[in-house]
All heavy atoms as an XYZ file, in Angstrom:
663
protein
N     -28.622    -97.839    -43.400
C     -27.453    -96.993    -43.381
C     -27.777    -95.615    -42.805
O     -27.003    -95.076    -42.030
C     -26.881    -96.859    -44.791
N     -28.947    -95.064    -43.204
C     -29.312    -93.745    -42.688
C     -29.576    -93.810    -41.195
O     -29.114    -92.946    -40.450
C     -30.549    -93.201    -43.428
C     -30.989    -91.854    -42.932
C     -30.247    -90.715    -43.231
C     -32.116    -91.717    -42.151
C     -30.634    -89.472    -42.762
C     -32.512    -90.476    -41.679
C     -31.773    -89.350    -41.994
N     -30.300    -94.837    -40.746
C     -30.556    -94.975    -39.306
C     -29.238    -95.070    -38.541
O     -29.079    -94.444    -37.494
C     -31.417    -96.207    -39.023
C     -32.870    -96.017    -39.351
C     -33.686    -97.219    -38.867
N     -35.069    -97.054    -39.209
C     -35.716    -97.815    -40.074
N     -35.093    -98.829    -40.656
N     -36.976    -97.589    -40.344
N     -28.329    -95.863    -39.062
C     -27.040    -96.035    -38.380
C     -26.285    -94.708    -38.317
O     -25.719    -94.356    -37.287
C     -26.211    -97.112    -39.075
C     -24.957    -97.472    -38.316
C     -24.199    -98.687    -38.846
N     -24.123    -98.806    -40.286
C     -24.749    -99.748    -40.994
N     -25.509   -100.639    -40.401
N     -24.616    -99.800    -42.312
N     -26.297    -93.940    -39.417
C     -25.558    -92.673    -39.430
C     -26.167    -91.649    -38.474
O     -25.473    -90.769    -37.988
C     -25.506    -92.091    -40.849
O     -26.790    -91.645    -41.259
N     -27.476    -91.784    -38.195
C     -28.142    -90.852    -37.275
C     -28.277    -91.438    -35.870
O     -28.900    -90.855    -35.009
C     -29.538    -90.491    -37.804
C     -29.510    -89.786    -39.161
S     -28.437    -88.331    -39.227
C     -29.193    -87.249    -38.058
N     -27.690    -92.620    -35.646
C     -27.741    -93.320    -34.345
C     -29.178    -93.622    -33.925
O     -29.531    -93.503    -32.749
C     -27.006    -92.534    -33.265
S     -25.262    -92.300    -33.602
N     -30.018    -94.005    -34.891
C     -31.399    -94.392    -34.609
C     -31.410    -95.903    -34.446
O     -31.026    -96.640    -35.349
C     -32.341    -93.964    -35.756
C     -32.368    -92.442    -35.881
C     -33.743    -94.522    -35.520
C     -33.123    -91.946    -37.106
N     -31.855    -96.364    -33.277
C     -31.917    -97.799    -33.017
C     -33.375    -98.210    -32.848
O     -34.155    -97.504    -32.219
C     -31.122    -98.150    -31.765
C     -29.628    -97.970    -31.991
C     -28.846    -98.400    -30.803
N     -29.029    -97.377    -29.769
C     -28.680    -97.505    -28.507
N     -28.157    -98.643    -28.085
N     -28.849    -96.538    -27.653
N     -33.712    -99.356    -33.391
C     -35.062    -99.897    -33.289
C     -35.059   -101.091    -32.367
O     -34.128   -101.894    -32.385
C     -35.577   -100.328    -34.663
C     -35.643    -99.259    -35.745
C     -36.082    -99.894    -37.059
C     -36.586    -98.149    -35.338
N     -36.117   -101.220    -31.576
C     -36.239   -102.381    -30.711
C     -36.553   -103.646    -31.496
O     -36.131   -104.726    -31.136
N     -37.305   -103.507    -32.583
C     -37.668   -104.653    -33.413
C     -37.176   -104.398    -34.830
O     -37.905   -103.927    -35.684
C     -39.178   -104.883    -33.392
C     -39.582   -106.142    -34.111
O     -38.756   -106.829    -34.696
N     -40.859   -106.464    -34.065
N     -35.949   -104.726    -35.091
C     -35.329   -104.457    -36.395
C     -35.910   -105.319    -37.510
O     -35.740   -105.018    -38.678
C     -33.828   -104.715    -36.315
C     -33.110   -103.833    -35.353
C     -31.651   -104.225    -35.257
C     -30.996   -103.456    -34.134
N     -29.624   -103.854    -33.910
N     -36.592   -106.393    -37.151
C     -37.064   -107.340    -38.149
C     -38.514   -107.093    -38.558
O     -39.053   -107.855    -39.354
C     -36.882   -108.770    -37.637
C     -35.465   -109.051    -37.236
N     -34.423   -109.108    -38.150
C     -34.904   -109.242    -36.022
C     -33.295   -109.345    -37.522
N     -33.554   -109.434    -36.225
N     -39.144   -106.076    -38.035
C     -40.521   -105.752    -38.401
C     -40.514   -105.036    -39.750
O     -40.016   -103.915    -39.856
C     -41.151   -104.861    -37.332
C     -42.617   -104.557    -37.597
O     -43.094   -104.804    -38.722
O     -43.277   -104.063    -36.673
N     -41.065   -105.645    -40.789
C     -41.025   -105.021    -42.118
C     -41.946   -103.811    -42.261
O     -41.869   -103.095    -43.252
C     -41.466   -106.155    -43.049
C     -42.327   -107.014    -42.191
C     -41.735   -106.930    -40.803
N     -42.787   -103.574    -41.254
C     -43.758   -102.485    -41.346
C     -43.310   -101.201    -40.660
O     -44.052   -100.232    -40.625
C     -45.109   -102.931    -40.791
C     -45.643   -104.146    -41.488
N     -46.054   -104.140    -42.802
C     -45.795   -105.408    -41.051
C     -46.451   -105.341    -43.145
N     -46.299   -106.143    -42.108
N     -42.115   -101.188    -40.097
C     -41.599    -99.966    -39.478
C     -41.326    -98.961    -40.596
O     -40.576    -99.261    -41.533
C     -40.307   -100.238    -38.675
C     -39.709    -98.937    -38.163
C     -40.591   -101.176    -37.517
N     -41.945    -97.782    -40.516
C     -41.723    -96.805    -41.595
C     -40.293    -96.284    -41.598
O     -39.614    -96.270    -40.569
C     -42.720    -95.689    -41.284
C     -43.075    -95.854    -39.859
C     -42.865    -97.285    -39.501
N     -39.864    -95.865    -42.767
C     -38.538    -95.278    -42.892
C     -38.504    -93.916    -42.209
O     -39.506    -93.199    -42.193
C     -38.169    -95.099    -44.367
C     -37.948    -96.417    -45.073
O     -37.550    -97.392    -44.405
O     -38.183    -96.467    -46.291
N     -37.362    -93.537    -41.651
C     -37.249    -92.204    -41.065
C     -37.240    -91.138    -42.159
O     -36.979    -91.430    -43.326
C     -35.912    -92.242    -40.325
C     -35.133    -93.317    -40.996
C     -36.119    -94.298    -41.536
N     -37.560    -89.911    -41.766
C     -37.486    -88.777    -42.696
C     -36.203    -88.013    -42.406
O     -35.733    -87.984    -41.275
C     -38.718    -87.845    -42.569
C     -39.979    -88.562    -42.991
C     -38.866    -87.298    -41.162
N     -35.644    -87.395    -43.419
C     -34.412    -86.625    -43.207
C     -34.708    -85.135    -43.077
O     -33.841    -84.366    -42.684
C     -33.421    -86.874    -44.340
O     -33.993    -86.523    -45.574
N     -35.943    -84.730    -43.400
C     -36.333    -83.332    -43.236
C     -37.822    -83.272    -42.926
O     -38.561    -84.220    -43.209
C     -36.026    -82.514    -44.489
O     -36.925    -82.864    -45.523
N     -38.267    -82.170    -42.357
C     -39.679    -82.018    -42.048
C     -40.525    -82.043    -43.322
O     -41.657    -82.496    -43.316
C     -39.922    -80.710    -41.287
C     -39.352    -80.709    -39.892
C     -38.280    -79.897    -39.580
C     -39.878    -81.517    -38.905
C     -37.749    -79.871    -38.290
C     -39.356    -81.508    -37.618
C     -38.292    -80.683    -37.309
N     -39.959    -81.594    -44.428
C     -40.673    -81.580    -45.694
C     -40.941    -82.963    -46.261
O     -41.749    -83.109    -47.182
N     -40.297    -83.984    -45.713
C     -40.499    -85.353    -46.197
C     -41.760    -86.002    -45.637
O     -42.136    -87.083    -46.081
C     -39.304    -86.242    -45.830
C     -38.053    -85.895    -46.612
O     -38.156    -85.189    -47.634
O     -36.969    -86.328    -46.187
N     -42.403    -85.372    -44.664
C     -43.628    -85.944    -44.105
C     -44.724    -85.915    -45.157
O     -44.895    -84.930    -45.863
C     -44.073    -85.161    -42.861
C     -43.141    -85.245    -41.658
C     -43.586    -84.278    -40.582
C     -43.122    -86.662    -41.112
N     -45.454    -87.008    -45.253
C     -46.515    -87.083    -46.260
C     -47.779    -87.682    -45.660
O     -47.773    -88.221    -44.551
C     -46.048    -87.916    -47.449
O     -45.723    -89.215    -47.028
N     -48.851    -87.592    -46.417
C     -50.146    -88.105    -45.988
C     -50.034    -89.615    -45.784
O     -49.589    -90.332    -46.683
C     -51.230    -87.800    -47.042
C     -52.573    -88.367    -46.617
C     -51.329    -86.308    -47.288
N     -50.428    -90.117    -44.611
C     -50.359    -91.564    -44.373
C     -51.314    -92.327    -45.288
O     -52.325    -91.790    -45.742
C     -50.782    -91.713    -42.909
C     -50.845    -90.353    -42.336
C     -50.898    -89.379    -43.447
N     -51.008    -93.595    -45.528
C     -51.834    -94.425    -46.407
C     -53.258    -94.587    -45.886
O     -54.195    -94.707    -46.661
C     -51.189    -95.798    -46.572
C     -49.859    -95.757    -47.274
C     -49.220    -97.131    -47.302
C     -47.827    -97.026    -47.872
N     -46.795    -97.435    -46.969
N     -53.439    -94.606    -44.568
C     -54.760    -94.836    -44.001
C     -55.657    -93.604    -44.079
O     -56.862    -93.697    -43.895
C     -54.650    -95.286    -42.543
C     -53.915    -94.315    -41.669
C     -52.591    -94.362    -41.354
C     -54.434    -93.167    -41.013
N     -52.254    -93.313    -40.540
C     -53.377    -92.555    -40.316
C     -55.687    -92.578    -40.936
C     -53.539    -91.401    -39.565
C     -55.845    -91.423    -40.186
C     -54.780    -90.862    -39.511
N     -55.089    -92.433    -44.346
C     -55.852    -91.180    -44.347
C     -56.830    -91.171    -45.520
O     -56.471    -91.465    -46.645
C     -54.893    -89.997    -44.433
C     -55.549    -88.703    -44.103
C     -56.138    -87.854    -44.973
C     -55.679    -88.107    -42.824
N     -56.636    -86.765    -44.320
C     -56.371    -86.886    -42.994
C     -55.295    -88.472    -41.545
C     -56.675    -86.039    -41.933
C     -55.592    -87.626    -40.504
C     -56.269    -86.433    -40.700
N     -58.055    -90.803    -45.253
C     -59.097    -90.736    -46.273
C     -58.773    -89.634    -47.273
O     -58.555    -88.490    -46.890
C     -60.434    -90.462    -45.581
C     -61.600    -90.394    -46.533
O     -61.421    -90.657    -47.732
O     -62.709    -90.081    -46.064
N     -58.727    -89.971    -48.564
C     -58.392    -88.991    -49.595
C     -59.319    -87.790    -49.587
O     -58.908    -86.684    -49.936
C     -58.406    -89.643    -50.985
C     -57.211    -90.547    -51.198
O     -56.194    -90.404    -50.528
N     -57.341    -91.483    -52.104
N     -60.564    -87.990    -49.184
C     -61.516    -86.881    -49.152
C     -61.125    -85.846    -48.099
O     -61.513    -84.680    -48.195
C     -62.926    -87.401    -48.875
N     -60.349    -86.257    -47.118
C     -59.939    -85.331    -46.046
C     -58.469    -84.939    -46.144
O     -57.902    -84.434    -45.192
C     -60.203    -85.967    -44.681
C     -61.638    -86.292    -44.425
C     -61.839    -86.894    -43.066
N     -60.732    -87.769    -42.708
C     -60.561    -88.284    -41.512
N     -61.405    -88.049    -40.569
N     -59.545    -89.055    -41.257
N     -57.851    -85.161    -47.259
C     -56.429    -84.854    -47.410
C     -56.140    -83.387    -47.135
O     -55.098    -83.048    -46.578
C     -55.934    -85.223    -48.810
C     -54.443    -85.035    -48.954
C     -53.897    -85.540    -50.267
O     -54.538    -86.389    -50.902
O     -52.818    -85.081    -50.641
N     -57.065    -82.503    -47.467
C     -56.845    -81.074    -47.216
C     -56.712    -80.796    -45.721
O     -55.958    -79.916    -45.319
C     -57.960    -80.226    -47.822
O     -59.191    -80.513    -47.202
N     -57.426    -81.558    -44.881
C     -57.286    -81.381    -43.428
C     -55.875    -81.737    -42.984
O     -55.285    -81.058    -42.148
C     -58.294    -82.252    -42.677
C     -59.729    -81.805    -42.838
C     -60.673    -82.774    -42.160
O     -60.402    -83.962    -42.041
N     -61.800    -82.253    -41.714
N     -55.350    -82.818    -43.541
C     -53.981    -83.214    -43.193
C     -53.011    -82.132    -43.642
O     -52.090    -81.760    -42.900
C     -53.628    -84.552    -43.842
C     -52.238    -85.019    -43.493
C     -52.021    -85.712    -42.321
C     -51.162    -84.750    -44.316
C     -50.746    -86.132    -41.972
C     -49.890    -85.164    -43.988
C     -49.680    -85.864    -42.812
N     -53.190    -81.630    -44.853
C     -52.298    -80.589    -45.376
C     -52.371    -79.332    -44.516
O     -51.355    -78.669    -44.296
C     -52.641    -80.268    -46.839
C     -52.398    -81.426    -47.784
C     -50.965    -81.913    -47.815
O     -50.027    -81.202    -47.484
N     -50.793    -83.170    -48.195
N     -53.567    -78.984    -44.012
C     -53.696    -77.827    -43.110
C     -52.910    -78.057    -41.824
O     -52.238    -77.157    -41.327
C     -55.160    -77.552    -42.792
C     -55.910    -76.979    -43.970
O     -55.316    -76.451    -44.904
N     -57.224    -77.110    -43.944
N     -53.001    -79.274    -41.281
C     -52.240    -79.602    -40.075
C     -50.745    -79.556    -40.335
O     -49.972    -79.071    -39.501
N     -50.343    -80.037    -41.493
C     -48.927    -80.017    -41.862
C     -48.435    -78.582    -42.035
O     -47.315    -78.252    -41.637
C     -48.727    -80.812    -43.152
C     -47.344    -81.355    -43.440
C     -46.797    -82.163    -42.281
C     -47.380    -82.199    -44.702
N     -49.277    -77.722    -42.590
C     -48.908    -76.299    -42.730
C     -48.712    -75.656    -41.357
O     -47.752    -74.910    -41.147
C     -49.993    -75.543    -43.502
C     -49.589    -75.195    -44.911
C     -50.545    -74.237    -45.583
N     -51.922    -74.698    -45.641
C     -52.382    -75.605    -46.500
N     -51.574    -76.155    -47.360
N     -53.645    -75.955    -46.485
N     -49.605    -75.969    -40.420
C     -49.473    -75.429    -39.058
C     -48.183    -75.931    -38.412
O     -47.470    -75.163    -37.752
C     -50.681    -75.816    -38.223
N     -47.880    -77.199    -38.609
C     -46.633    -77.761    -38.076
C     -45.429    -77.046    -38.670
O     -44.507    -76.647    -37.949
C     -46.566    -79.261    -38.380
C     -45.286    -79.970    -37.968
C     -45.120    -79.962    -36.461
C     -45.281    -81.391    -38.502
N     -45.444    -76.840    -39.985
C     -44.332    -76.153    -40.638
C     -44.189    -74.711    -40.167
O     -43.071    -74.205    -40.035
C     -44.487    -76.207    -42.157
C     -44.143    -77.569    -42.715
O     -43.272    -78.246    -42.183
N     -44.828    -77.979    -43.751
N     -45.295    -74.038    -39.888
C     -45.226    -72.669    -39.353
C     -44.552    -72.666    -37.990
O     -43.743    -71.789    -37.687
C     -46.617    -72.052    -39.277
C     -47.187    -71.684    -40.620
C     -48.642    -71.222    -40.528
O     -49.302    -71.363    -39.495
N     -49.150    -70.691    -41.630
N     -44.891    -73.646    -37.148
C     -44.259    -73.742    -35.828
C     -42.773    -74.056    -35.950
O     -41.959    -73.546    -35.184
C     -44.961    -74.801    -34.978
C     -46.292    -74.335    -34.471
O     -46.487    -73.163    -34.175
N     -47.238    -75.239    -34.389
N     -42.429    -74.903    -36.907
C     -41.018    -75.237    -37.132
C     -40.249    -73.990    -37.558
O     -39.162    -73.709    -37.051
C     -40.902    -76.359    -38.184
C     -41.421    -77.669    -37.592
C     -39.471    -76.517    -38.677
C     -41.659    -78.763    -38.615
N     -40.815    -73.222    -38.481
C     -40.164    -71.988    -38.937
C     -40.057    -70.975    -37.804
O     -39.028    -70.323    -37.649
C     -40.948    -71.383    -40.096
C     -40.820    -72.157    -41.388
C     -41.726    -71.627    -42.481
O     -42.254    -70.501    -42.350
O     -41.916    -72.356    -43.466
N     -41.124    -70.868    -37.003
C     -41.112    -69.924    -35.880
C     -40.025    -70.302    -34.864
O     -39.370    -69.433    -34.294
C     -42.490    -69.904    -35.209
C     -42.592    -68.952    -34.066
N     -42.604    -67.592    -34.243
C     -42.666    -69.159    -32.736
C     -42.689    -66.997    -33.059
N     -42.721    -67.930    -32.133
N     -39.827    -71.598    -34.673
C     -38.791    -72.063    -33.749
C     -37.401    -72.072    -34.357
O     -36.440    -72.382    -33.678
N     -37.320    -71.750    -35.639
C     -36.052    -71.696    -36.376
C     -35.309    -73.033    -36.394
O     -34.086    -73.082    -36.395
C     -35.156    -70.595    -35.809
C     -35.733    -69.220    -36.002
C     -34.718    -68.149    -35.614
N     -35.301    -66.840    -35.801
C     -35.499    -65.967    -34.815
N     -35.136    -66.259    -33.598
N     -36.049    -64.801    -35.068
N     -36.071    -74.128    -36.413
C     -35.451    -75.444    -36.530
C     -35.150    -75.707    -37.983
O     -35.961    -75.450    -38.868
C     -36.368    -76.533    -35.973
C     -36.564    -76.418    -34.493
C     -35.607    -76.497    -33.538
C     -37.791    -76.180    -33.810
N     -36.149    -76.342    -32.295
C     -37.502    -76.141    -32.436
C     -39.098    -76.003    -34.212
C     -38.467    -75.941    -31.475
C     -40.074    -75.795    -33.260
C     -39.748    -75.768    -31.912
N     -34.009    -76.227    -38.267
C     -33.586    -76.493    -39.644
C     -33.851    -77.935    -40.057
O     -34.186    -78.201    -41.199
C     -32.087    -76.186    -39.812
C     -31.732    -74.749    -39.496
C     -32.377    -73.801    -40.482
C     -31.985    -72.372    -40.164
N     -32.908    -71.408    -40.665
N     -33.653    -78.860    -39.143
C     -33.852    -80.273    -39.456
C     -34.336    -81.004    -38.211
O     -34.098    -80.560    -37.089
C     -32.568    -80.911    -39.975
C     -31.420    -80.834    -39.015
C     -30.132    -81.338    -39.636
O     -29.899    -81.098    -40.828
O     -29.361    -81.973    -38.904
N     -35.040    -82.108    -38.409
C     -35.538    -82.852    -37.251
C     -34.408    -83.548    -36.494
O     -33.367    -83.867    -37.068
C     -36.496    -83.873    -37.862
C     -36.116    -83.971    -39.291
C     -35.461    -82.685    -39.673
N     -34.647    -83.756    -35.221
C     -33.712    -84.536    -34.414
C     -33.889    -86.011    -34.797
O     -34.907    -86.385    -35.395
C     -34.000    -84.368    -32.916
O     -35.314    -84.885    -32.647
C     -33.906    -82.901    -32.490
N     -32.949    -86.868    -34.461
C     -33.108    -88.290    -34.794
C     -34.404    -88.907    -34.256
O     -35.046    -89.692    -34.947
C     -31.867    -88.941    -34.178
C     -30.823    -87.864    -34.273
C     -31.585    -86.591    -33.958
N     -34.818    -88.527    -33.050
C     -36.068    -89.096    -32.512
C     -37.269    -88.614    -33.322
O     -38.219    -89.360    -33.554
C     -36.237    -88.784    -31.006
C     -37.409    -89.551    -30.409
C     -36.432    -87.321    -30.741
C     -37.044    -90.845    -29.785
N     -37.222    -87.381    -33.818
C     -38.298    -86.888    -34.674
C     -38.253    -87.559    -36.046
O     -39.301    -87.832    -36.636
C     -38.202    -85.371    -34.835
C     -38.516    -84.606    -33.572
C     -38.162    -83.139    -33.684
O     -37.191    -82.771    -34.352
N     -38.934    -82.297    -33.018
N     -37.054    -87.812    -36.546
C     -36.909    -88.452    -37.858
C     -37.618    -89.796    -37.909
O     -38.244    -90.143    -38.905
C     -35.429    -88.651    -38.195
C     -34.694    -87.386    -38.498
S     -32.942    -87.752    -38.748
C     -32.333    -86.140    -39.155
N     -37.507    -90.577    -36.851
C     -38.141    -91.898    -36.816
C     -39.522    -91.833    -36.173
O     -40.443    -92.523    -36.602
C     -37.276    -92.897    -36.051
C     -37.817    -94.320    -36.074
C     -37.820    -94.914    -37.465
O     -36.779    -95.019    -38.092
N     -38.980    -95.302    -37.965
N     -39.686    -90.986    -35.172
C     -40.935    -90.950    -34.416
C     -42.121    -90.392    -35.178
O     -43.232    -90.936    -35.096
N     -41.917    -89.328    -35.929
C     -43.050    -88.710    -36.624
C     -43.656    -89.650    -37.670
O     -44.876    -89.832    -37.683
C     -42.634    -87.368    -37.209
C     -42.332    -86.344    -36.112
S     -41.641    -84.814    -36.713
C     -43.123    -83.941    -37.156
N     -42.877    -90.284    -38.544
C     -43.483    -91.224    -39.488
C     -44.141    -92.425    -38.788
O     -45.163    -92.936    -39.229
C     -42.328    -91.690    -40.368
C     -41.231    -90.727    -40.150
C     -41.447    -90.116    -38.804
N     -43.551    -92.867    -37.680
C     -44.104    -93.997    -36.933
C     -45.470    -93.638    -36.370
O     -46.426    -94.412    -36.498
C     -43.136    -94.407    -35.805
O     -41.880    -94.765    -36.390
C     -43.673    -95.573    -35.003
N     -45.585    -92.474    -35.760
C     -46.864    -92.049    -35.197
C     -47.900    -91.780    -36.280
O     -49.085    -92.060    -36.089
C     -46.666    -90.808    -34.319
C     -45.841    -91.058    -33.060
C     -45.533    -89.749    -32.357
C     -46.551    -92.027    -32.127
N     -47.464    -91.252    -37.427
C     -48.400    -91.017    -38.525
C     -48.964    -92.327    -39.080
O     -50.035    -92.338    -39.684
C     -47.727    -90.222    -39.645
C     -47.538    -88.737    -39.378
C     -46.717    -88.103    -40.490
C     -48.886    -88.030    -39.245
N     -48.256    -93.424    -38.866
C     -48.752    -94.735    -39.292
C     -49.553    -95.425    -38.185
O     -49.869    -96.601    -38.294
C     -47.589    -95.623    -39.738
C     -46.969    -95.186    -41.049
C     -47.942    -95.276    -42.212
O     -48.785    -96.192    -42.236
O     -47.866    -94.401    -43.094
N     -49.839    -94.686    -37.111
C     -50.642    -95.196    -35.985
C     -49.983    -96.394    -35.308
O     -50.646    -97.324    -34.862
C     -52.049    -95.582    -36.446
C     -52.864    -94.438    -36.917
C     -54.213    -94.930    -37.357
N     -55.129    -93.823    -37.499
C     -56.363    -93.953    -37.944
N     -56.853    -95.136    -38.245
N     -57.145    -92.903    -38.077
N     -48.677    -96.355    -35.224
C     -47.946    -97.436    -34.561
C     -47.552    -96.998    -33.156
O     -47.405    -95.818    -32.876
C     -46.701    -97.799    -35.372
C     -47.066    -98.388    -36.737
C     -45.855    -98.818    -37.495
N     -45.012    -99.739    -36.744
C     -45.073   -101.068    -36.835
N     -45.957   -101.639    -37.619
N     -44.244   -101.818    -36.142
N     -47.351    -97.964    -32.293
C     -46.891    -97.687    -30.932
C     -45.448    -97.213    -30.998
O     -44.676    -97.644    -31.846
C     -46.961    -98.926    -30.058
C     -48.398    -99.365    -29.796
O     -49.302    -98.508    -29.880
O     -48.613   -100.549    -29.503
N     -45.107    -96.333    -30.065
C     -43.761    -95.785    -30.045
C     -43.349    -95.491    -28.615
O     -44.103    -94.897    -27.852
C     -43.702    -94.474    -30.861
C     -42.414    -93.687    -30.797
C     -41.343    -94.379    -31.621
C     -42.635    -92.277    -31.327
N     -42.181    -95.947    -28.272
C     -41.532    -95.552    -27.029
C     -40.210    -94.967    -27.452
O     -39.414    -95.630    -28.128
C     -41.309    -96.742    -26.072
C     -42.652    -97.327    -25.639
C     -40.504    -96.287    -24.860
C     -42.520    -98.573    -24.792
N     -39.990    -93.700    -27.132
C     -38.763    -93.038    -27.575
C     -37.897    -92.620    -26.414
O     -38.383    -92.300    -25.337
N     -36.619    -92.646    -26.635
C     -35.658    -92.193    -25.661
C     -34.647    -91.329    -26.406
O     -33.934    -91.830    -27.281
C     -34.970    -93.380    -25.002
S     -33.776    -92.895    -23.753
N     -34.645    -90.043    -26.114
C     -33.747    -89.138    -26.827
C     -32.668    -88.644    -25.879
O     -32.848    -88.554    -24.694
C     -34.514    -87.955    -27.373
């Protein structure tokens, strides 16, 4: 329902491993594959990303970012068209 409301279309709708889109930049989280011992590195990168978002005065991600960022964080292939 959320994908439909944001006009996000998937090429492979039947793949159960496609991550859910995020509705805000704050919804991004540490991927499952990330080593817990290095979680602070991920958090530092996320802080830098959030600083850039604030500097650019973006309020919410675009639909391609909503689906693309979680997909890339899961190390999946992505072809996007915005």
